[in-house]
Steps between C-alpha positions, in 0.01 A plus 500: 500500500151634552368274224651201674335584826159545349520173314603315810206659696246391244648158482466469897141619485419253238655226702328606816161505321567147374585383847212684688232423229402148621482621869281799421278283279463252787405776742247646252356167432454435868315834528285405195647768280629454139861468423708805392694291256228467238588436138366740238184345360455397139277691267240219532523493882452885500182468285364226716576693814319809370207285402484342850535842662209637293281207602579531860410871485177419326417241766565763771264743323222250511552329829630620825594218723601615843640150585738514199863466601802468265637157483826441674772260399540411871357152586303517824570219757277202513336624827434832336335325199284298741386819679414661170306198364296393812255805505422431134424139570321529839120501517401731782293294755424757754245437781289805588424586851158400604363843571175395662503586874479196730277568802395349839262580776688668790440308827493706832480224764845567648448872454206504733662248728785756565237772541325277758833488701522875474151577606535257803784728624314822421170401668684466833740794461383773749710773332309442183162451648520813737515709180125431459513455125202348328708179428375148483674178378232485226606850401864368455364216289300729292782740438757238419268317267474824313876543499544136371267582210680831432842329473355239271354758282839674482659182368209446252559867389860427441425188302228677304234253575135550606196659330491858403259576794756331734791698356316826521393436861859407586635826352248712691557306831867544484440869426272540798714286729863501392684186634732742680209612728385144589678385825618142537618351818841337491388115534271534199748658268655175377153357437401799291828505309429143384193634314674619189550430135827333410679306224642153469873427442389323188478766230241312314228608747342833568371659817359299788252696713233465769152587370158565645221431254330818366143386598577384854210490734124436465250748354315510838681513818274258666638220285835511682707380199436384151514115490701335221787716570796512736396829660476337834889480535510886468434734790130556487486875562122540502453229763786634720331846483164340583640358823671832589176692428312263727705647783493859396129518455406269788267592780704627801357206708567238242840541352616161349823349642643295222780378727228279650425210258131503606447845366475372142422133496244260362260491799290789370465683157784727448505800235782680324443732208151383473600142470336257745716215646214269576528326848648150481494504121814684391603410152853418379494832308422687819774311696746580212422864537568490871829320444631752247813707582426786737201305653652173597715626792375544852396868577761659724258722677322559834183680623692825561640510144154425371347779694750760376432392145126525558536849639737644256492276195243722304768765488673286236210503253534146402234414247208297609410207265133430407399155390438604142821713455708408204850385616587343153830625353820617670384856564168388651664215694738748664207727599653786298243539229337825632704637787833392624569769761441251766822323409688824566357500849618140566848598372531754784415230761744249340778759481506511877462111517816460285713705727483215747708274278860544390587510129166660430484678164246581225372297203727711281796300622336185353596478133218380272747298293838339538560246780445139391340390826163434328677227295538288811184286473343367824262213523292392797610143582286405810136544573394581849324151500598194310146429400330768282162435650639619844640805351407837656338614167218266591491559873584854582249628752617851599677796352868587535605141577875557497545227251487422126419182314889433471776513746759766446736256335632539160710334222711765338622462136587709199566479125804724543850350515629765724309749721707732730476372846331807643222476231475121570450568868263783432287279275487220753406744787228682309370194306296730275516245213335215676283229347285204619377196311271294713182402319319379808405859595243708329673823598872543595566175327645625166652840427812639312508192294437449134173684415467588875706812532833457316502598132758556237798324341732517804283243681526237222861411581575162639664400722586746768875551546545614850512261794194464718492643852248446770397773743300377800352837592587859560442498878862608540414825331287597799803494729698699228235767489478527879875503558638683198228732355251594776546839682290504810553884551628696191534812708751351729 
């Protein structure tokens, strides 16, 4: 009975193996494994197998291929075959990013126009004037010209451009005067934030950055500016300082009142920093200097303010400029080549000044990189006169004329497909990347164009992608500052 049972069991196992064999083989085949139902090899097959195994071992001894994978009997799908084959057939055509920094000359026309609106309010504010501080609108222009340069140098430092001397000076300047210690009134914050390095949406291009040339300024202060350059469109710090010093060091009975156009006109010879403006014979270069940012706006002063500056201005230790002083190079042009403690004295005055405006902060709040506002290109579209020969560059007859060779009207464009709206508005408002191309003027006719300010691969694109906008002027900003920023009495 036991024998019968054992025999029956073996028979069932044999039958079950025959029935499950094909199913197991199919599963193993799907997984890429060899079948369990393998016939015993012949003697010749065994010999060949040993020979192949020996050859494979020898190959592994002499060559280690990390990409070696055992062959599978599973056939990959057509899509999988394509994915495997394409990298082997593709020739890598990869465009490298154009690493060269693209630069432009920063324009401060709107910057000083906003400052003009602010100083107009401050020069008539009794709460500020009763403090008796040695303040003058020319002091504001000197301070914010320096701040304009500092923010540009911060952007250049981020983009790693500029000579070794410029970079060394920038590092020392930021160490002596950290941006967190430099006060900025609220209305000027958006303007200064536009002075930054940024990158295009197109990954092909590198950094775009405002730049001041390393050797800005003449070798002698009496030269005013170096012809053949576009220095006249930057704030002329030595000349602004020269006008301020003419008040500080004036005779008590002969303090110049620059709010009166006859104080510095063509009727008699005039002198600034040792340069003589010959009566009735002002040159276009001299007029271009007096039309530069920081000098073109009307002086928001009065005799009382002039007298306070005459009495207390020497406390500030602002450097006096001799005719043969070297103001060539950024450090010399900013009057910080020997002693910069005078700038600290001005900071104390402007800290009080800034408390009269809402949203006031420090330069540390202005990032030296990031916002794409500088990529909004502005271009002057209208001259102040239709005929070049009648332009003010040929007929200016007094200093601080409250005008420039162009109207404050711009055509805004950009190479970018999409600029965030806040950066778009910021770029249009600040207009730091402004150009002109009018060949009828010897100065102020061409700047920030090809070979006249803009350099680098970013400007070689054509055409511009963004639509064109027109801005008549920024006169509405005057009301905005008066109604939304100005604080008549901060102690209230």
